[in-house]
KEKE-3310 file (N, C-alpha, C; in steps of 0.2 Angstrom, whole numbers, plus 5000, padded with zeros to 4 digits):
npx = (5277:5264:5262:5255:5246:5248:5239:5247:5256:5247:5242:5254:5255:5244:5247:5259:5253:5245:5254:5261:5250:5249:5262:5262:5255:5264:5272:5278:5271:5277:5288:5299:5294:5295:5288:5280:5284:5292:5305:5306:5303:5313:5324:5338:5336:5339:5353:5359:5354:5354:5353:5348:5339:5321:5315:5304:5300:5288:5286:5279:5281:5277:5266:5255:5251:5237:5234:5242:5235:5223:5227:5232:5231:5237:5249:5255:5247:5241:5252:5256:5267:5282:5289:5287:5293:5290:5290:5284:5275:5282:5277:5264:5267:5271:5259:5252:5246:5244:5254:5248:5237:5244:5250:5239:5234:5244:5244:5232:5235:5244:5236:5227:5235:5239:5226:5223:5234:5240:5252:5262:5277:5280:5289:5292:5299:5309:5304:5313:5326:5327:5335:5342:5347:5347:5346:5339:5326:5314:5311:5310:5301:5287:5292:5301:5314:5312:5298:5298:5306:5298:5287:5292:5296:5283:5278:5286:5281:5270:5260:5263:5272:5290:5301:5312:5326:5331:5335:5346:5358:5359:5360:5368:5379:5370:5358:5351:5347:5362:5371:5380:5373:5362:5352:5343:5339:5329:5327:5337:5354:5365:5374:5368:5357:5365:5370:5357:5354:5364:5359:5347:5350:5353:5340:5334)
npy = (5374:5370:5366:5352:5346:5331:5316:5309:5318:5327:5318:5317:5330:5332:5322:5328:5340:5335:5329:5341:5347:5338:5340:5353:5354:5352:5363:5378:5394:5410:5406:5404:5403:5395:5395:5389:5382:5369:5374:5379:5368:5359:5366:5365:5370:5370:5366:5377:5389:5387:5376:5379:5388:5392:5387:5382:5372:5373:5370:5364:5353:5358:5366:5380:5398:5399:5387:5388:5399:5393:5383:5390:5390:5378:5379:5391:5400:5394:5392:5404:5412:5423:5428:5425:5418:5419:5410:5409:5406:5403:5391:5395:5402:5392:5385:5393:5405:5423:5437:5447:5440:5432:5441:5447:5436:5433:5445:5443:5432:5439:5448:5439:5433:5444:5446:5435:5432:5444:5449:5444:5446:5448:5442:5443:5433:5435:5428:5415:5416:5407:5394:5397:5388:5376:5362:5361:5364:5356:5355:5368:5374:5384:5395:5410:5422:5436:5437:5433:5443:5455:5451:5450:5464:5469:5463:5467:5480:5477:5481:5480:5470:5464:5464:5453:5452:5438:5434:5442:5437:5425:5425:5424:5432:5433:5436:5425:5410:5404:5391:5384:5384:5376:5361:5357:5367:5374:5371:5373:5368:5363:5373:5384:5385:5389:5402:5408:5407:5415:5428:5428:5427:5439:5443:5435)
npz = (4393:4404:4421:4430:4444:4451:4456:4465:4470:4476:4486:4494:4498:4506:4516:4522:4527:4537:4545:4549:4556:4567:4573:4576:4588:4598:4598:4604:4606:4597:4590:4576:4559:4544:4529:4514:4497:4489:4489:4501:4509:4507:4512:4522:4536:4550:4549:4542:4549:4562:4576:4588:4589:4589:4577:4564:4550:4538:4525:4510:4496:4479:4481:4478:4480:4482:4488:4500:4506:4509:4518:4529:4542:4547:4542:4547:4555:4567:4574:4580:4577:4581:4570:4553:4538:4521:4506:4491:4476:4464:4459:4456:4444:4436:4435:4427:4432:4432:4434:4441:4447:4456:4464:4470:4477:4486:4493:4500:4508:4517:4523:4529:4538:4546:4552:4559:4567:4574:4579:4573:4564:4547:4534:4517:4505:4491:4475:4468:4456:4440:4430:4414:4406:4393:4396:4407:4404:4405:4418:4422:4414:4410:4417:4418:4420:4417:4420:4433:4439:4437:4444:4457:4459:4460:4472:4481:4484:4492:4506:4524:4525:4526:4513:4507:4497:4489:4477:4470:4476:4470:4456:4440:4428:4417:4423:4427:4436:4445:4438:4447:4458:4458:4457:4447:4439:4444:4458:4473:4477:4490:4491:4485:4495:4506:4502:4502:4516:4522:4518:4525:4539:4547:4549:4558)
capx = (5272:5261:5263:5249:5247:5246:5236:5253:5258:5242:5242:5260:5254:5239:5251:5263:5249:5243:5260:5262:5245:5251:5268:5260:5252:5269:5276:5276:5270:5282:5294:5300:5291:5297:5282:5281:5284:5298:5311:5306:5303:5320:5329:5340:5336:5343:5360:5362:5352:5355:5349:5346:5333:5315:5313:5300:5299:5281:5286:5276:5282:5272:5260:5255:5248:5230:5235:5244:5230:5218:5229:5236:5231:5241:5256:5257:5243:5240:5258:5257:5274:5284:5291:5286:5296:5286:5292:5278:5274:5285:5272:5259:5269:5271:5252:5249:5243:5247:5258:5243:5233:5249:5251:5233:5233:5249:5241:5227:5239:5247:5230:5224:5240:5238:5220:5223:5240:5242:5259:5268:5281:5279:5295:5291:5305:5308:5303:5320:5327:5327:5341:5340:5350:5342:5346:5334:5319:5309:5310:5309:5294:5285:5295:5306:5317:5308:5292:5299:5308:5292:5282:5296:5295:5276:5277:5290:5277:5265:5260:5262:5278:5296:5303:5319:5328:5336:5337:5352:5363:5359:5360:5374:5379:5364:5351:5348:5350:5369:5371:5383:5369:5355:5352:5339:5337:5323:5328:5343:5358:5367:5378:5362:5354:5370:5369:5351:5355:5368:5355:5342:5353:5352:5333:5332)
capy = (5369:5371:5360:5350:5343:5324:5313:5307:5324:5329:5314:5319:5337:5331:5319:5333:5344:5331:5329:5347:5348:5335:5343:5360:5353:5352:5369:5384:5401:5414:5404:5407:5399:5396:5392:5389:5376:5364:5378:5380:5361:5356:5370:5362:5376:5369:5366:5384:5395:5386:5371:5381:5393:5389:5388:5377:5372:5371:5370:5358:5353:5358:5370:5387:5403:5397:5381:5391:5403:5388:5380:5395:5389:5373:5380:5397:5404:5390:5392:5410:5414:5430:5429:5420:5419:5415:5409:5406:5409:5400:5386:5398:5404:5385:5382:5397:5411:5429:5440:5451:5435:5429:5447:5447:5430:5434:5450:5440:5428:5443:5451:5434:5432:5449:5446:5429:5432:5451:5450:5440:5450:5445:5443:5440:5431:5435:5422:5414:5415:5400:5393:5398:5383:5371:5355:5361:5367:5351:5357:5376:5374:5391:5400:5414:5427:5442:5437:5433:5450:5459:5449:5452:5471:5470:5460:5472:5485:5476:5484:5475:5465:5466:5460:5451:5450:5433:5433:5445:5433:5418:5426:5425:5438:5433:5437:5419:5406:5402:5384:5381:5384:5372:5354:5355:5373:5377:5370:5374:5363:5365:5379:5389:5387:5392:5409:5410:5408:5421:5434:5428:5427:5445:5445:5431)
capz = (4395:4410:4426:4433:4451:4450:4462:4469:4473:4481:4492:4497:4501:4512:4521:4525:4530:4543:4549:4552:4561:4573:4576:4579:4595:4603:4597:4608:4602:4598:4587:4569:4554:4537:4525:4507:4493:4490:4490:4509:4512:4506:4515:4528:4540:4556:4547:4540:4553:4569:4579:4595:4588:4589:4570:4561:4543:4536:4518:4506:4489:4474:4483:4476:4485:4484:4493:4506:4509:4511:4524:4532:4550:4549:4540:4550:4561:4573:4578:4583:4577:4581:4563:4548:4532:4516:4499:4488:4469:4458:4456:4453:4438:4433:4434:4422:4435:4430:4440:4445:4451:4461:4469:4474:4482:4491:4497:4504:4513:4521:4526:4533:4544:4551:4555:4564:4571:4573:4582:4569:4559:4540:4529:4511:4502:4483:4471:4466:4448:4437:4425:4407:4402:4389:4399:4413:4402:4407:4425:4423:4410:4408:4421:4415:4424:4416:4423:4440:4441:4437:4450:4463:4460:4463:4478:4486:4485:4496:4513:4529:4525:4525:4508:4507:4491:4489:4470:4468:4478:4467:4449:4436:4424:4413:4426:4428:4442:4444:4438:4452:4464:4457:4455:4441:4436:4448:4465:4475:4480:4497:4490:4485:4502:4510:4500:4505:4523:4523:4518:4530:4546:4550:4551:4564)
cpx = (5270:5262:5256:5251:5244:5243:5241:5255:5253:5241:5248:5258:5249:5243:5255:5259:5247:5248:5261:5256:5247:5257:5266:5258:5257:5274:5273:5275:5276:5289:5295:5298:5293:5291:5283:5280:5290:5304:5312:5307:5310:5326:5331:5341:5340:5351:5363:5360:5352:5351:5346:5340:5327:5312:5310:5299:5292:5281:5282:5277:5276:5266:5261:5252:5241:5230:5237:5239:5225:5220:5234:5237:5237:5248:5259:5253:5242:5246:5260:5264:5276:5286:5289:5289:5293:5290:5287:5277:5276:5280:5266:5260:5269:5264:5249:5246:5247:5250:5253:5239:5238:5249:5245:5232:5238:5247:5236:5230:5241:5241:5227:5229:5239:5231:5220:5229:5244:5249:5264:5271:5282:5285:5293:5297:5304:5308:5310:5320:5327:5333:5338:5343:5345:5341:5341:5327:5313:5307:5307:5302:5293:5289:5300:5308:5314:5302:5293:5302:5302:5288:5286:5295:5288:5275:5281:5286:5271:5266:5260:5267:5284:5299:5310:5321:5334:5339:5344:5358:5364:5359:5367:5374:5373:5357:5347:5351:5357:5369:5375:5379:5362:5357:5348:5336:5332:5325:5335:5347:5360:5371:5373:5359:5359:5370:5363:5351:5359:5364:5350:5344:5352:5345:5330:5333)
cpy = (5370:5365:5358:5346:5336:5321:5311:5313:5327:5325:5316:5325:5336:5327:5324:5338:5341:5330:5335:5349:5344:5338:5349:5359:5354:5358:5375:5390:5405:5412:5407:5402:5400:5392:5394:5383:5372:5368:5379:5373:5358:5360:5367:5368:5376:5369:5373:5389:5393:5381:5373:5386:5389:5390:5381:5377:5369:5372:5363:5358:5354:5363:5377:5392:5401:5392:5384:5395:5398:5385:5384:5393:5383:5374:5386:5399:5400:5390:5398:5412:5421:5432:5424:5423:5415:5416:5406:5410:5406:5394:5389:5400:5397:5383:5387:5403:5417:5432:5444:5446:5433:5435:5447:5442:5431:5440:5447:5436:5433:5446:5446:5433:5437:5449:5440:5429:5439:5453:5448:5445:5445:5447:5439:5439:5432:5429:5421:5414:5408:5400:5394:5393:5378:5365:5355:5364:5362:5353:5364:5377:5382:5397:5404:5420:5434:5443:5437:5440:5455:5458:5451:5460:5473:5468:5464:5478:5484:5479:5478:5470:5468:5462:5459:5448:5444:5432:5436:5440:5426:5419:5426:5431:5439:5434:5431:5415:5403:5394:5381:5381:5380:5365:5352:5361:5377:5376:5371:5368:5366:5372:5385:5390:5390:5400:5412:5412:5414:5428:5434:5429:5433:5447:5440:5434)
cpz = (4402:4415:4428:4440:4450:4457:4467:4473:4478:4487:4497:4501:4507:4518:4525:4529:4537:4547:4553:4557:4567:4577:4579:4586:4600:4602:4601:4604:4602:4594:4580:4564:4547:4533:4518:4503:4494:4491:4498:4512:4512:4509:4521:4533:4546:4554:4546:4545:4560:4572:4586:4595:4587:4581:4567:4554:4542:4529:4515:4499:4485:4476:4479:4481:4487:4489:4500:4510:4512:4517:4528:4540:4551:4547:4544:4556:4567:4577:4582:4583:4578:4574:4559:4541:4526:4510:4495:4481:4463:4455:4453:4446:4434:4431:4429:4425:4432:4436:4444:4449:4457:4466:4473:4479:4487:4496:4502:4509:4518:4526:4531:4539:4549:4555:4560:4569:4571:4575:4578:4564:4552:4536:4523:4507:4494:4480:4468:4458:4446:4432:4418:4402:4399:4392:4405:4411:4404:4414:4426:4420:4408:4412:4417:4420:4423:4420:4431:4443:4442:4443:4457:4464:4463:4470:4483:4488:4490:4503:4518:4530:4524:4519:4508:4500:4491:4482:4468:4470:4474:4459:4446:4432:4419:4416:4427:4434:4440:4443:4443:4459:4464:4455:4449:4438:4440:4456:4467:4477:4487:4496:4489:4491:4506:4509:4503:4513:4525:4523:4523:4538:4550:4552:4556:4570)
residu = (MET:LEU:GLU:THR:VAL:SER:GLN:GLU:LEU:LEU:ALA:TYR:GLN:MET:ASP:ARG:LEU:GLU:SER:TYR:ARG:GLU:LEU:ASN:GLN:ALA:VAL:LYS:SER:GLY:GLY:VAL:ILE:PHE:ALA:GLY:ASP:SER:LEU:ILE:GLU:PHE:PHE:PRO:ILE:LYS:LYS:PHE:LEU:GLY:ARG:ASP:LEU:PRO:ILE:HIS:ASN:ARG:GLY:ILE:ALA:GLY:ILE:ASP:SER:LYS:TRP:LEU:LEU:THR:HIS:LEU:ASP:GLN:GLN:ILE:CYS:ASP:LEU:GLU:PRO:SER:LYS:VAL:PHE:ILE:LEU:ILE:GLY:THR:ASN:ASP:ILE:GLY:LEU:GLY:ALA:THR:ASN:SER:GLU:ILE:GLN:GLU:MET:ILE:ALA:GLU:ILE:VAL:ALA:GLU:ILE:LYS:ARG:LYS:SER:SER:GLU:THR:GLN:ILE:TYR:LEU:LEU:SER:ILE:LEU:PRO:VAL:SER:ASP:ALA:THR:GLN:TYR:GLN:LYS:THR:VAL:LYS:VAL:ARG:ASN:ASN:GLU:THR:ILE:ASP:GLN:LEU:ASN:SER:ALA:LEU:GLN:ALA:LEU:SER:GLY:ILE:GLU:PHE:ILE:ASP:LEU:SER:SER:SER:LEU:LYS:ASN:ALA:ASN:ASN:ALA:LEU:ASP:LEU:GLN:LEU:THR:LYS:ASP:GLY:LEU:HIS:LEU:ASN:LEU:GLU:GLY:TYR:GLU:LYS:VAL:ALA:LYS:VAL:LEU:LEU:PRO:TYR:LEU)
# end
Protein backbone atom coordinates (compact mmCIF):
# COMPACT_ATOMS: atom_id res chain seq x y z
CA MET A 1 0.00 0.00 0.00
CA LEU A 2 1.34 3.41 -1.00
CA GLU A 3 1.58 6.29 1.43
CA THR A 4 -0.15 9.65 1.12
CA VAL A 5 0.67 13.04 2.61
CA SER A 6 -2.21 14.21 4.79
CA GLN A 7 -3.17 17.84 5.24
CA GLU A 8 -2.11 17.55 8.88
CA LEU A 9 1.35 16.32 7.90
CA LEU A 10 1.71 19.03 5.27
CA ALA A 11 0.78 21.68 7.84
CA TYR A 12 3.37 20.24 10.23
CA GLN A 13 6.02 20.29 7.51
CA MET A 14 5.33 23.93 6.68
CA ASP A 15 5.49 24.84 10.37
CA ARG A 16 8.86 23.12 10.71
CA LEU A 17 10.13 24.87 7.61
CA GLU A 18 9.12 28.27 8.97
CA SER A 19 10.75 27.43 12.29
CA TYR A 20 13.99 26.54 10.53
CA ARG A 21 13.85 29.71 8.47
CA GLU A 22 13.75 31.73 11.68
CA LEU A 23 16.44 29.67 13.41
CA ASN A 24 18.75 30.00 10.40
CA GLN A 25 19.05 33.74 10.94
CA ALA A 26 21.05 33.16 14.12
CA VAL A 27 23.28 30.37 12.74
CA LYS A 28 26.85 31.15 11.73
CA SER A 29 28.11 29.75 8.45
CA GLY A 30 30.56 26.86 8.47
CA GLY A 31 28.62 24.54 10.74
CA VAL A 32 27.44 20.98 10.19
CA ILE A 33 23.92 20.31 8.93
CA PHE A 34 21.87 17.13 9.07
CA ALA A 35 19.01 17.27 6.58
CA GLY A 36 16.35 14.78 5.58
CA ASP A 37 13.11 13.21 6.72
CA SER A 38 11.88 11.90 10.09
CA LEU A 39 14.90 9.63 10.44
CA ILE A 40 16.95 12.81 10.74
CA GLU A 41 14.39 14.95 12.57
CA PHE A 42 14.07 12.37 15.36
CA PHE A 43 17.84 11.77 15.58
CA PRO A 44 19.04 13.08 19.00
CA ILE A 45 22.13 14.56 17.40
CA LYS A 46 23.44 16.54 20.36
CA LYS A 47 23.09 13.53 22.66
CA PHE A 48 25.08 11.19 20.44
CA LEU A 49 27.39 13.46 18.41
CA GLY A 50 28.30 16.13 20.95
CA ARG A 51 26.75 19.26 22.39
CA ASP A 52 29.78 21.46 21.75
CA LEU A 53 29.92 21.00 17.98
CA PRO A 54 28.07 23.46 15.69
CA ILE A 55 25.62 20.81 14.49
CA HIS A 56 22.12 21.75 13.34
CA ASN A 57 19.24 19.37 12.65
CA ARG A 58 17.11 20.34 9.66
CA GLY A 59 15.09 17.15 9.31
CA ILE A 60 11.37 17.26 8.60
CA ALA A 61 9.14 14.21 9.03
CA GLY A 62 7.41 12.84 5.96
CA ILE A 63 9.35 14.68 3.27
CA ASP A 64 10.70 13.15 0.10
CA SER A 65 13.58 14.17 -2.15
CA LYS A 66 11.39 16.48 -4.24
CA TRP A 67 10.42 18.42 -1.11
CA LEU A 68 14.06 18.70 -0.05
CA LEU A 69 15.08 19.98 -3.47
CA THR A 70 12.28 22.56 -3.41
CA HIS A 71 13.20 23.78 0.08
CA LEU A 72 16.95 23.33 -0.12
CA ASP A 73 17.72 26.90 0.91
CA GLN A 74 15.88 26.71 4.23
CA GLN A 75 17.14 23.25 5.10
CA ILE A 76 20.74 23.51 3.86
CA CYS A 77 22.07 26.23 1.58
CA ASP A 78 21.12 29.35 3.55
CA LEU A 79 23.33 28.03 6.35
CA GLU A 80 26.45 27.76 4.16
CA PRO A 81 27.62 24.68 6.07
CA SER A 82 31.09 23.20 5.92
CA LYS A 83 29.49 19.74 5.87
CA VAL A 84 26.01 18.43 5.21
CA PHE A 85 24.79 14.92 5.96
CA ILE A 86 21.70 13.98 3.94
CA LEU A 87 19.35 11.07 4.55
CA ILE A 88 16.45 11.08 2.11
CA GLY A 89 14.59 8.61 -0.07
CA THR A 90 12.61 6.20 2.06
CA ASN A 91 9.46 8.31 1.72
CA ASP A 92 9.99 8.47 -2.04
CA ILE A 93 9.76 4.68 -2.03
CA GLY A 94 6.69 4.85 0.19
CA LEU A 95 5.03 7.27 -2.23
CA GLY A 96 5.68 5.00 -5.21
CA ALA A 97 8.71 6.58 -6.89
CA THR A 98 11.04 4.30 -8.84
CA ASN A 99 14.69 3.92 -7.94
CA SER A 100 15.76 5.74 -11.08
CA GLU A 101 13.45 8.65 -10.25
CA ILE A 102 14.83 8.85 -6.71
CA GLN A 103 18.42 8.66 -7.90
CA GLU A 104 17.80 11.44 -10.40
CA MET A 105 16.17 13.67 -7.79
CA ILE A 106 19.00 13.15 -5.29
CA ALA A 107 21.53 13.89 -8.02
CA GLU A 108 19.71 17.19 -8.57
CA ILE A 109 19.93 17.94 -4.86
CA VAL A 110 23.68 17.36 -4.92
CA ALA A 111 24.13 19.53 -8.00
CA GLU A 112 22.08 22.35 -6.50
CA ILE A 113 24.04 22.32 -3.23
CA LYS A 114 27.27 22.48 -5.20
CA ARG A 115 25.93 25.42 -7.20
CA LYS A 116 24.67 27.40 -4.21
CA SER A 117 27.19 26.40 -1.53
CA SER A 118 30.26 25.23 -3.40
CA GLU A 119 32.47 24.87 -0.31
CA THR A 120 30.09 22.45 1.39
CA GLN A 121 31.24 18.85 1.68
CA ILE A 122 28.32 16.54 0.95
CA TYR A 123 27.85 13.24 2.75
CA LEU A 124 25.02 11.06 1.48
CA LEU A 125 23.78 8.55 4.03
CA SER A 126 22.49 5.20 2.87
CA ILE A 127 18.75 4.71 2.97
CA LEU A 128 18.09 2.60 6.04
CA PRO A 129 16.77 -0.96 5.95
CA VAL A 130 13.25 -1.79 7.09
CA SER A 131 11.90 -4.66 9.15
CA ASP A 132 10.38 -7.65 7.37
CA ALA A 133 8.32 -8.57 10.45
CA THR A 134 4.60 -8.89 9.74
CA GLN A 135 3.60 -6.80 12.77
CA TYR A 136 5.26 -3.76 11.19
CA GLN A 137 3.79 -4.06 7.71
CA LYS A 138 1.35 -1.18 8.28
CA THR A 139 4.29 1.15 8.87
CA VAL A 140 6.73 -0.28 6.33
CA LYS A 141 4.09 -0.51 3.58
CA VAL A 142 5.64 -0.95 0.10
CA ARG A 143 9.23 -0.55 1.24
CA ASN A 144 11.43 -3.62 0.98
CA ASN A 145 15.12 -4.24 1.51
CA GLU A 146 15.85 -5.51 -1.98
CA THR A 147 14.68 -2.21 -3.45
CA ILE A 148 16.55 -0.24 -0.80
CA ASP A 149 19.79 -2.16 -1.40
CA GLN A 150 19.54 -1.59 -5.15
CA LEU A 151 18.92 2.11 -4.63
CA ASN A 152 21.84 2.43 -2.23
CA SER A 153 24.14 0.82 -4.78
CA ALA A 154 23.03 3.39 -7.35
CA LEU A 155 23.40 6.31 -4.93
CA GLN A 156 26.88 5.19 -3.97
CA ALA A 157 27.95 5.81 -7.57
CA LEU A 158 26.84 9.47 -7.60
CA SER A 159 29.64 11.93 -8.19
CA GLY A 160 30.36 14.84 -5.88
CA ILE A 161 29.45 13.09 -2.65
CA GLU A 162 30.92 10.82 -0.03
CA PHE A 163 28.57 7.91 0.56
CA ILE A 164 28.28 6.58 4.11
CA ASP A 165 26.89 3.09 4.63
CA LEU A 166 24.67 3.08 7.69
CA SER A 167 22.67 0.05 6.63
CA SER A 168 25.23 -2.63 7.41
CA SER A 169 25.37 -1.70 11.08
CA LEU A 170 21.57 -1.93 11.42
CA LYS A 171 20.80 -5.23 9.68
CA ASN A 172 20.15 -8.67 11.11
CA ALA A 173 21.08 -12.00 9.53
CA ASN A 174 18.04 -11.76 7.22
CA ASN A 175 19.27 -8.50 5.66
CA ALA A 176 16.45 -6.61 7.40
CA LEU A 177 16.37 -3.94 10.09
CA ASP A 178 17.24 -5.54 13.42
CA LEU A 179 14.13 -5.62 15.61
CA GLN A 180 16.22 -4.52 18.59
CA LEU A 181 16.95 -1.21 16.84
CA THR A 182 13.48 -0.08 15.77
CA LYS A 183 10.24 1.02 17.36
CA ASP A 184 7.93 0.43 14.39
CA GLY A 185 9.91 -1.37 11.66
CA LEU A 186 10.84 1.88 9.92
CA HIS A 187 12.05 4.38 12.50
CA LEU A 188 14.97 3.83 14.84
CA ASN A 189 14.94 3.68 18.61
CA LEU A 190 17.76 5.07 20.75
CA GLU A 191 19.81 1.91 20.34
CA GLY A 192 19.53 2.27 16.58
CA TYR A 193 20.59 5.90 16.65
CA GLU A 194 23.52 5.03 18.87
CA LYS A 195 24.77 2.63 16.19
CA VAL A 196 24.27 5.31 13.52
CA ALA A 197 26.23 7.80 15.61
CA LYS A 198 29.19 5.45 15.94
CA VAL A 199 29.41 5.25 12.15
CA LEU A 200 29.10 9.02 11.72
CA LEU A 201 31.48 10.30 14.39
CA PRO A 202 34.69 9.82 12.35
CA TYR A 203 33.26 12.05 9.59
CA LEU A 204 32.61 15.04 11.83
